[in-house]
N, C-alpha and C positions, 0 to 999 in steps of 0.2 A: 667176609667182613660183616654182612648183615645176618649171617647165620650163626654168629658167635654171641655168647652171653656176655655183655659188657660188665656186668656186676661180678663175674667170676674173676676177672683180672683185677678189679677194684678190691676184691677181698684179700689180695696179696699185699695190699698197701694199708687198707683200713680193716681192722678186725671184723669178721663176719657178724658177731653179736652187736657191734656198733651200727652196722648197716641195717640190720634187722630191727634194732631198737629205734633207729631214726624213722623207719617206715611205721612202726607201731605208734610212735609219738605223733606222727602226722595224722594217723587215723584218730587218735584220741583228740587231737586239736580240732579236727573236722566235726566230730561228734559234739565236743564241748562248745565249739563256736556256733553250731547249728542250734543247740539248746539255748545258748545266750541270746542268739538272734531272735528266737521265738519269744523269749522273755522280754527282750527289749522292744520288739515290734508288736508284741502281743498277737502274733499270728494265729495261734491256736484259739485264743479267746475270741478273735474276730470271726473265725470260721464257726465256732460254737454259737456265738450270739447271732450271726447271720442265719444259721439254721433254725434257731429257736424263734427268731422274729418271723420267719416264713411259715411257721406251723399254722398260724391262723388263716393263711390264704390257701392252704392246700385244698385241692378238689378231689384228691384220691390218696389212699394210703398205699405206699409201695411195699411189696412183699420182699422176702429174702431173694427170690429168683429175679425180681426186677432189679434189685441193687447189684446182684452178681452180674447180670447182663450189662448194666450201666458201667460197672467196673471194668468188664472185659472190653467194652466199647471205648472207654477212656484210655485203657492201655494200648489198644490197637491204633486208635485214631490220634489221640492227643499226645501219647508218649512215644510209641514205636515209630509212627510215621510223621509226627509233628504236623498234624492236620490243621493246626490253628494258623499256619502260615499260608496265605493265599498266593504269595509270590513264589513261583517254583524255584527260582534261583536262591532266594532266602531259605527255602525249605531244604534244598540240597546242601547248602552251606552249613545249616544247623545240623543236619543228619551226619555229615562228615565229621563235624566237630564233636557231636555227642557220642556217636559210636566209636570214634577214634579215641576219645577220652576214656570211655568205659574199657575198651580193649587195652589201652595203655596201662590203666590201673591194674587190671587183672593179670596181664603178662608181667608187669613189674613185680607184683606179689609172687607170682610163680617163679620168676627168675631169681628173686632174692631169697625166698624161703624154701623152695623145692629143689632148685638146681644149681645154687651157688657153689656147693661143694663138689659138684660133679659136672658131667657134660649135659647141657640142656638139649632137648630135642630141637632140631633145626627149625621146625615150624614155629615153636614158641618164640625163639629169638627173632625170626623173621616177622612174626606178628607184632612184636614189640617195636621194631623199626617202622613197620608199615603203619601202625597205629599213630606213632608220632607224626609221620608224614600226612596222615588223614587229618589230624588236628590242625596241622600247619596249613593244609590246603583250604579247609573250611574256615579256619580262623582268620587267615590273612585275606581271604576273599571278603569276609565280613568287614574286617578292619578298613580295608582300602576302598571297597566299592559299595557295600551294602548298608553301613551305618547310616541311620536316618539323618544325623546332623552333617554327614559328609555328602551323601547322595542327594538329599533334598534341601538342605539348608546352606550348603556351600561352605561349611566349616572345614578348615584344613585337617588332614588326616592325623597330623602330629599334635593336635590339641588333645590334651589328656586331662580327664577329671577322675574323681574317686570311683565313679561307676565303672571305669575302665580297668580297675584293679584286677578283676577276675580274668578277663580275656587276655590282658597283657601278661599276667603271671602264668596263665595257661600256655600261651604261645612261647613265652620264655622257657618254661619247663621242657616242652617238647622240642623246641628248636635247639636249645643248648644241650639237651640230653642227646639228641641225634648227632649233633656236631661232635660232642665229646666221645661218643661211641666210635665215630669214623676216625677221629684223631687218635684214639687209643689204639686203633689197629694199624694206622698208617702215619700218624703225625709225630711231632716232636713232643718231648715230655713237658716242656714249659707250656705249650698251647693246650695240651691235654689237661694239665692242672688248672689252667685258667678257665676253660669251659666246664670242667667238673665243678669248680667253685661257683660259676654262674648258674649251672644246673641246680646245685643245692640251694643257692639263694632264691632262685625263682620258685622252686618247689616249696620252700619254706614259706614264702610270701603267699603262694597259692593256697596251701593247706592251713596255715596259721592265721591267714587274714580273712577267714570266713565271716567274722562279725562285721568287717568293713567292706566286703565285696558282695557280688551277686551269687556267690557259690551256693548259699542256702536256698536260693529260689529254685534250684533243680529239684529239691524235695517238696517245695510248696506248690509248684505248678500242677503236678498230678492231682494233689488234694483239691486245689481250686477248680480244676477241670471236672473232677468227679462231682463236687458239690454243685457246680453249675448245671450239670446234666440231671442231677437228682431234683433240683429245684424246678427245672423245666418239666421233668416227667411227672412230678406230683401236682403240677398245676399252680404252684405258688409263684413261679416265674420271677423270682428275685424281687417280689413285691412290686412288680411293674404291671401296668394295666394290660389286659389282653387287647391286641390291636384289632383282631377280626379280619374279615375278608374286605379289603379296600375296594373291591369291585361291587360289593353288595349295594344295591340301590337304596335300601333302608339306611345303611350306614352313611352313605353319601348324602342322603336327605338330612340326617342329623348333623353331619359335618360338611357343609357345602364347599369348604375350602379344599377338600380332598380332590374333587374333579377340577376345581378351579386352578390349583397349583400343580397337581400331579397328573392330570389328564384322565381320560376315561378308562385306561388300563394301567393303573399304578404299578403293578409288579413288572411291567415291561417298559420301564422308563428309559432303559439304555444303561450305558456304563457309568454315567454320572461323573464323580470325581476320579474314577479309574480310567477315564477316557484318555488321559495322557499322564506321563510321569510327573511327580511333584518336584520339579526342579526350577521353580520360579524364584530365583534369588539374585 
């Protein structure tokens, strides 16, 4: 069951060129929605203006090697391992969802364009089903246990706002797709058709709703992380003042409130707000 290509049987009902055309259309909608999102939110303009504003505060010029090193660090820390998440549970959830989604897209394209007319390698079909399960594991863990309004603010898990469009349509796509594949192999025709329809609806909302969801932020986050590291490396520090060494007696003499409110060893103040979970509601 998990070793078979679900789109191969689908091609006997829906013409193959229609299936492939749908996938191509979804790709176009993602690209178009991302571009419209950039125009609407002026994201590119914001990054450019922020970089230009920081030029006056630079203390050093970065060479090509420096920027390549920062780019590699951004990819490894901020993208590949989601290093911005301090909470290990949140990071694991995000990694399962991210890598599962990427693998789901890649294997879907392979099954639809490369192997629909013939027998797909078992590993490709298995990875398609596994990737859907990965998204479901990470996504449902986030939805029920990790969302800040649920975990920290006591909001019910079933409260839905527009910002939830991405995660819900993503979970719908993988969940309905996985159930459809299982039913196609073992279920009745009516339920197979129902979940196929839900799969198509959820996927359409996911890829066509980029302008109204958080889909596009997947492309902006790496750019924002890269720029943040560049501004820190060139000394501009996002136009923020340099703090200095809080234990420096000269600095403490200039700002007496540092030892008064932060003690004699400010960097070792303890856990602070991380001392306990934010669940006071």
